[in-house]
N, C-alpha and C positions, 0 to 999 in steps of 0.2 A: 504496500499499500504505500510507504511512506519511501522515497530514493534513502542508498547509504548517504548521499549529501546530507541530506538534514536531520539536523540535531539541535532541536528548538530549545529553549530555555526556559528554565520555569515561569517567567512571566510570560511566555509563546503559549506552553501546554501544564498551568496552573493542578488543574484538577485530573487525577490519575484513578481509576477504574478496573477493579482486577476480580475476576468470578471462574472461582473453581469449575473444572470440566468433570461435567456427568457427577457430580460430587457422592452421593450418595453411593452409587452403581458405584462408581471408582473406589469406594472404602470398601464395600465387601469385596471387591476381586481382592484387593490389596492384603484382605485380611483371609481369604480363601483364595489364592493363587491357581487351584482347577477350575476357577470359570475363567479365568485367562484367554482370550479369544471367543468367547459364548457371548450370547446374545442374554445381555443379564439386564434387569430392572428393580427397582423396588417402587411399589406400591403396595395397591390392593388387589388379592387375586379374585374373587369373588366375582358375582355378574354387578356388583358397585361398587366395584373398587374402580381407582384411578390409576394411572401411572405417574411417579413425582420424580423419579431419575431414570433415564435408561443409557447404557454404554452405546460407543460409536458402532460397536457388531451389531443393536438392535436396531438402532436406527437407518441404520441403512436397508431395514426392510419397510422402513416408514413410519415406527414405533414412535414414540415421543411423550415429551411432559407434559399432563394433564390430559391425556389421550385417556375414553376407557379402555378400562382392561381385556372388556371384550375383544373390541377392534384391535387391542393390541395382540392378543389370543392368533388372533382371524388372522392377523398378516404375518404374525411370529410364529408358527406350533410347535418352535422348540423356546419360546420364550422363557425363559427362568424366572419366578417373580418373586422376588423377594419382598418381607414386610416391614423393615425398615427396624435397625437398631439406631436411638439416639442417641444413646450413652455415648456409645462410640463415635457418632459424627460430629457428637459435644470436643469431644477429644481432639479431636485430628481440628477441630475449627480453633481451639484457644490454641493450637500449636501454628496453624494459620496466622491468628491475628498475633503472637508472639513475634514471628516474622514480617509481621508487617509496622510495628512497634519498635524493632530495629532501625526501619527505616524514619519514621514521622510518627511523634504519637498522636499527630491531626489528623485524625483517620475515624470513617462510621460506619460500622460493622452494619450489612443486607442480611437479614438470618445470618444461618450460618456457613455463607459459603460464596458471601461477595462482602467488597468491602472500598467504600469510597475514602481517599486520601485529601488530603492539601497541603501540596509540594512549595506552597510558598514561604515555610521557614526554612525551605533550605537552602533558600537564596546566598546567603553567607557561605555556606560549605561549596558553592560551586558546580552541587549535583547537575547532571544534564537527566532529563525525566527520560528520555530515552533508554539513559545504559541504565536507569533505576529499574525501568522495568525490563528491562529482558537477570538481570542480577536478581531482582523479587522472582522469576521463572524459574533462573537457574537452583534456586536455593528453596523454592516449594516443590520442584521433582526432585533435588537431592535427597530434602532432608524428610516430607513425607512420601515422597511420591504420586505423587498427584499431577496433576496439568492442568495450566490453566492462560486463562486469555486475560492483557493488559492493555484498556484503551486510554489513552492521553488527549486532552483536551479542552478549551477555554470554561466549561464550564460542565457539569455533571451529565444535562442530556446531549453531547458529543461524547465524553468520555463514558459511558455506559453502551451509548451506537457504538463507541471502537473499539470494546473489549468485544462485543457479538462477533467483527466482523473481523476481529484478528485468531476466531477458532476456527476449529478445522469444521468442515461442511461435506457433506454426503452428496455429488454428482452423478446420478446412474449410477447410482450403487456404490460407489467407488469412494474411498473416504480419501478427502485430499487435506491435506498439513494448511494450515491457517498460517497467517505471520508467525502468532504470537502477541507480537504490539503493534498497533497501530496509533500514531497521531493523527490528528483531525487540523492539517494546514486550513488558513485562510480561502486557499481554491479547493479543498476536500468538502469543508464546509458549502460554498456554495453550490455544486455539486449535487450533494448529499440531500437539500433544499430541494435540489429542482427533482432528483432522480426517485426519492424515497416513499414508499407506499401509508400512508397514516397509521396499519398497523403496526409498523414499527418504533412508533413516539412511546415512550415512557405511561401509559398509564391507558394506554387504550388497545383496550381486549375486542375479545368478540363483539358481547353485546354493541359496545361505542361505536367498535369500527361499521358492524352492521347500520346504526344510525346514520353514521358518514357516508356511506355508500349508497342509502335514501336519498341522502341528498347530493348525490353528485360528485362528495368530495371523497377521493380514492388515493389523492397522491397532497405530500407534506404539499406542494405549490398550490394548491387549490387550496389550501386553508388560508394561505396566503393574502388571497383574495378576498375571503367572507368577511362579512360585518358579523362584526363581537354579538350585537345583540340576534341578531336574529339566530346566529350558532347557539346562544345560550336556551331558546325557547325548546331546542331539544337533545340538548345535553347540558343544561344547567348553566348559571353563572361563571361559578367557578373553575367547572372542567373548558368552558370555551373559552373563559381568560389565558387559561393554560395552553389551549392547542394553539393559538394565534402567535403567544408567546413562540412555543415552540417552531412555528411556521418561519417565525421572522429569526430564529436559532437562539431564543434567548431563553436564559435559565437562571430564575435569582438566587435559588436555593443557594446554601450555604452548608459544607459539609459543618454537622456535628456530630461535635466528641462527645462520648460518652453519653451515649443516647440513651436513658432511663428505657427500661422496661415499663409499658402502661398500663400492661391486662397480662395474665398467665389463667390459661384455661386450656378444654378438651375437649375435641367435638368427635362424636364416633356416629357412624354409620353403620348401621343395623343390617345383617343377612337377612334377616326376617323380619320384616318391622311389626313395631310393638304397638301394643292395641290397649286402650282402658289405662285411669290414673295409677295404678297399680304397679301393672309395669314399667310406667314410665318412672314412677318415683325413686321405683328400685335402679334403675339407670343411674339416675341422676345421684345417685349414693355414692353409687361404684365414681361416677365424676370428681364427686365433693372428694374423696376418697383421692382422690389422684391430686387432682388440684390445690387440696393442704396440702398435701406431701410436700410439694412444688414450693410455695408458700415459706415453709420453715425452714426448707432446704436454704432460703435464701432468707434468712431472718427477718418475714415482711410478714404484716398482716392484710386482710382488704377488707375495706369500707362500702362496696360498692358488689354486687353479686347482680349475676347476667346470667339467666337460660335463654336457649335458642331450640326452637320448636321445628322441624322442615317435614311435613306433610307426604303421601306416597304421591301428591300432584304437584311438590315441589312447592308450592308455597309455603312463605317462614311467618313466626309470629316471634317476637321476643320480650320479655320481660326482667323491670330491672329493679334493685332496691335498695337503697343504700342507708348502710346504719349508723347509730351512732358512736360505735366502735367498733372495732378490728376485728378478723374472725381469722382463726388457722388451722380449725376444729372443724373436722370433716360433718360431724354430726351436729355443731354449730349453722357448718353453712347448707347442709342438706334440707335443715328446720327452714332455712329462706327458700329454697329450691324450690322443694314443696307447693308451701304458700304461695309462689308465684305460677308453677304449674296448674297449679288447682285454679289459676284462672284464665287461664286458658281455657278454648272452649277444644277439649278433644275428640272428638266425635268420630274421627279420624284418622285413620293407622296413620304411626309416624315412623321414618324414617330415617329423622339425626336428630339427635337430641346435641347440644354442646350447653357448657357451663362454662362461664368465665366469672373471673376475679378481678376488681379493679379500687383506685383509689388506696393506695397503698400508704401505710406505716410502716415506719420501724419499729421491730417488735416491743424491743424497751419504749416504747412514745404509746405504747399503748398501754397505760395508766386505766385500771379498770380491775371495776370490783362485784361479789354478785350485791343486788341489790333488793330489797325485802321491800313488799309494804305495795310494787307498784300493780295498777289495776289496768292491766290493758285493755279497751275497750272490747267487749264481747262480741262487737258486731264486727269489728275490722282485724281481718285473719292475719295482715300483715303486723301488725302488733302486734298479736298474739305469737307469732312466728317469730317476732324478733326478741319477746320475750323469754321464747324456749333457746333460742339461739341463745343469747345474754347465758343464760343459768348452763348450758352445758359448754359455751368459749371462759366460762369460770372454773366450772365446778370437773372438766376435764383437762386441766393445766397440767397436775402432778403425772396423772396419767399418761399425757401426752409427751410429757419430757423425760420419762422414766423408760418411757418407749424408745424412743428417739434416739437417747444414750449409746442405750443397749445396744439397736441396731447401727450404729455408727463403729461401737467397741468392737463387735461379732458380726456384722452382716444385714443385710435388711432384712433374710428370710429368717433370723436368727431366734424373733419374738414377733407374734402378732397376737391381732383383736380378735374376736367372736368371726368377725365378718369376713376375714381373712384366710383362715382352715379352709383349707376342700383338703378330699380323699389322698390328696398327693401331697400334703403337710402345708406350710405358709403363702400363698398365692399375692405377694404385693403387685399392683399394675404401677405401673409408671407413666408420669405423665409422656402424651402424645404416644402411646404406644401401640401394638400390633394393630389397632383399626384407627391409624392414623387416615390414611388414606384410601379409607374402607376394608370391611369385611374381608374374609380371608377365602378362599376358593373351600368348597365340603369336600373334608377329607373323605367321602366313596366317590368323589368323581373320577 
């Protein structure tokens, strides 16, 4: 993409975007070398599963991320679908971030496998961005065994577009290597703004792209000619302003260092849809256990609990409640979730349930004690649920701390509550576990 003679300064290419290739699938292959050279994906293997990450061998068959698993298996009958192990991906992600941090502390993670970095603090060191990009790729390959693409540009928009351009591609079933590092020069900017489809822009998913296509807007150059107010009638004011700015090559977003996590949640798509409040509440209790454990691991409590229900017709509803105190106890959280679910019309069967916690406090700042004499309104289920949640949060504290201490010393399955005991011993569900991308395939298939 860039000629060898082009060696921009930090002022020419201040923003770097780095994206690990086929991250989840690549980690699985590293951990099991027998998978090397085979079409491997991470995702849900069942009828409602979705592909999250595909190796390049799988991509040769037209398999890609976000594709329904049933379509992926049809395209590649020999496809190996693995359920995902977020604990391993997080280990690799931390090491990835460590390598970025060695270059600059001015970086912003996006998920586990992407990072934006601001290189302007490196001016005085006379660092050349393209050289820095190739050095990052070398270290990630040597130390982690992973491949990646690096994009450089004057803003986030062009840096991210460039990282995608830097990666290998599949052409007529063959893998064609990418350049590895791409800088978007002013000349390249002008070319891309004239030639790129709207689908390539950040935030333009299939639904937004379909709306734009109906308006005759298929290329970025088309967006540059459209009136923002007219566009806002179809995609909303915020998206319209963003798209018009992108079409001019403008992106004023800064690299946000140490961006705080704003919510912790668990989503599950069920192999068989749930019917009735009882089944759904039971599933919510499992979700609460996962989210509560993640909060305690982060030494956080959450004041806002949200449940999201998606029905078989794909319609969704959500309910939230913000408490006067923070919770990190699964039973306290489950009490709120149950009250929220009682406010939803559950006459239809449910294919997906999500529980999210937000509005965080440090655990040490959650000064609360069991309050006696409160008389929540008998006619307000949410007030009643908050009272129950408060009682459980306070009264279970000693048990929570004791169980967490034992697990920290002797392992997660060394001790369990009654709800975690199965015929096979203690079963500890972890955040974003085996159902993160949809249910697994039936073992009898």
